[in-house]
N, C-alpha and C positions, 0 to 999 in steps of 0.2 A: 481588561485582563485583571483577575483578582490578585490580591497581594500575596497569597500563598503560592500561586503559580509563578508570579513574578520573582519571588525570592528563590524558588527552586531553579528557574531558568538562569537567574543571575549566578548562582553558585556553580552551575554547569558551564557557564559561559555561552549559553544559547540565547541569541537575540530575537529569535522568531517564535511567535506563539504556535504551538502545535495544532495540527489539523485533526479534527474528530469526524466520525462518520457513523451513519445509521441507515437502515432501510426504512423508508417512510411511505405512508399511504397517499400523501398529497404531493403534487408536483410543485417544486419550489418556484418562486418568482425570480427566475434567473435565466439569462441566455447563455450561461457558461456550461455548455453540454455538447455532446457529439450531435451531428446532424441526424435527422430521421432516416431510417433505412429498414426495409424488410429483410430480415436475415433468414436464409433457408433453414429448414428443419432437418433433423437427422433422417426422417422418413423420406424427405425429398432427395437427400443425398443418396440414400440407399437405392432409390428408384432412378437415379441418374438425372434428376430434374433440378438439381441445385445449381444456381448461378451466383458465384461469389464475386463477380465483377463489380456490381454496385457497392458491395461492402468495402472493397479496396478503393474504389473511386471516392467514397465518402469516409475513408478511414480517418479516425481522430482518436489518438491514444488517450486513455483515461488519465494517465499521469500528466499529460499536457494540460488538461483541464484543472487538475490539482495545482499545477504550477501557476496557472493564471489566478486561481483562488489565493495562493500564497502571496502573490504580488498585489492583487487588487481587492481582496476580501470578497464578501458576499458568499454565495453558495455555488458549488459545482455538482452536477448530477448526471446520472446515466440511467437508462431504462431499457426494456426489451425492444422498444421501437426507436430508441436513440442509442444504439449499441456501441458505436465507436469502432469496434473491430470484431471479426467473427471469433477470434480466440478469447478476447476480453469478455464478451457477453456470456461465454460459457464459464470462464473463471469466476465471475461474480454471481452466477446462478440464474441468469435470465434465459438461458437455453441449455438443454441437455447436451452432454458431450461424451467423448470428443468427436468432432468432425474428422473424417478421414483426410479431408483436404488440409486441415490445419496440422494434423499429424505429419503429413508429408511436407508442408510448408516450413514447419519449425525444424524439421530434420533435413533431409536431403533427397526427397522423393517426388518432386513435381516434374512430370514429363511435359507440362504445357509450355515450358520455356520461361516461366517466372523464376526470378532469382529466389533461392530459398535461404533460410537462416543458418542451417548447419549447426544448431545448438545441441543436437543429439544425433546419434549415429544411425538412426532409422526410425520409420513410423512406429514400429512396435515398441521401441524405447520410449517414445513420447507417450503412447497410450498407457504404458506401464506407469510412467511418472504421473500422468493425469489421474489414473485410478488411485494412486497413492495419495495425491492431493485431495481427491474426492470432493470437488466443489459442491457446496450445499445449495439447494434451491433458494432463490430469493424469497424472503417472507413477505415482502411488500413490493409495490410496483417501481419504487424509485430508490436508488442508492445515492445518498446525499452527503456531501462533504462540506464542512464549515470550519472556521477557526473554533477552537474548543470553547472559547468564551461566548460565541454566538449561539451556543446551545442553551445557555443559562435562561434566557427569556422563554424558551419553548416548554411544552408540557411533557417532554420526554428527554431522557439522557441519551448521549451517544452510546454506541456499542463498543467502540474502540477509539484509541487516540494514537496518532502517528507523530513522532518527533523527527525533525530533520536536523542533522548535525554532522560535522566532520569528526574523524576518529578520536581526536583529543577529548572532545566533549562526550562522544558516544561511549568512550571507555567508562565514564562515570555512570551512564545509564545501564550499561552492561553489568557492571559489578554490583550496582545498587539493586538491580532486579533480583540478584541472588540473595542479597542481604534481606530483602523483604519476604522472600518465599522459602529460604533455606533449601533451595533446589539447585543443584549444580548444573542441571540441564535446562534451566528456565529460559535461557536465550537459545532460540533455534534459528537456523539460517539455511533452509532447504533450497533446492533448485526451484526456480520459477520465474515467470515474467514479472514485470513491475507490478501489475495489479494482483498477481498471484501472491507475492510476498506481502503486499499491503492489505489485501482483502481475503483472498481464498484461504491461505494457510492459517491466519489468525482464527477464522471461523471454524476451520476443520479441527484445529487444536482445542478450541473451546468446547467443541462437541464431544471430545474425549473426556472432559471433566478436569483436565490438568491446565493450570495457568501457564501460558507461554508468551514470551515477548519475541516477536519475529523481526529479525534483522534483515533488511532488504536493500535494494538499490544496485544489484549486481547485473541486471539485464542490460547488455550493451545497447539494445534497441531503444531503451527509454532514458538512458543516462543523459541525453541532451536536455532533458527536462529537470535535471538536478544541477546544483552548483558543482564546480570542480572539487573532487575529493569528498563529496557529500554522500552520506548514507541515510537511511531512515529506519526507525524502529517503531513497530506497532504493538501496543499493549492493550489488554482489556481495560475497560473504563474503571473497574474496581481497583485494578493495580495502579492505574494512573492516580486515583484518589489517595491511595496509600503513599505513592511517590511524593506528592506535594505536601503530605502531612508529616512524614517521618524522617526526612533526609537529615535533620540535625542530630539524630541518633546514630547516624552512620559515619563512614569514613569521609563523607563529603564535608564534614565539619572539622577534619583533622589537618595537621600540618602537611601530611602527604599530599592531600588533594590541593592544598594551597600551592604546593610546588607544581602540580599539574596545571593549575590555573595560569601560571606564568607561561607555560607552553601554549595553552589555549590563546593567550594574548598575543604571542608571537605568530601563531597561525592566523589570527584575525588581522594582524598588521600585514602579513605577507599577502593576504587577499584583499587588502584595502577595506576591511570591515571593522576597523577599530570603533 
């Protein structure tokens, strides 16, 4: 971890190096990925020939693989033939969407007897949300996650960086993003699944040409892969570079923030993470 990043994390009271990610052409040398699985196409679903049973039998949440990376290092990745779940592969751009099956699964409309998530009040609501998110096609075959420092020896930069923190530290990231951009709406926190707020929404916002930091971690289905009370924020790589360069100009160097650091210390003590 470089000294600028270390100083920035120290002032925020964050002890964990953030995770960065990018779409890459080459498969990483890592076994931290979802199992292989052939996912149905929209055309197959429209013709009544889509079988989603293998996808659920080989289900493996992308956020779980990020969690393993956070604990063990290395790389985590997913691809079209290692999709993890039928929703996730569409959110990160490896399949067109939305599946009607997923629209019913996320809301309350599966007649097959499978328990549904009831996160929205019907399939049409999900389809509207999905179109608003508008996941972009994957530009390369592999979506790869690493600790941000592990990108330094590579020939390319990451596209985005994701910080994990509890609210006491996250408040600093939230307010600091506004300091850097002079944009009152720079932090967005839209509805979405775990991978949607980590990957889909950041890419969609970038495509509009406006800088956005996306606050996520709200999806109850994936919170088992976060610490208690933990959230995450994903920022464009360019904003991340500004963050580690300019924090001493901001409120993070004031007595106000020093007071907040005392509460961060109490939080760390409460969770046995001093």
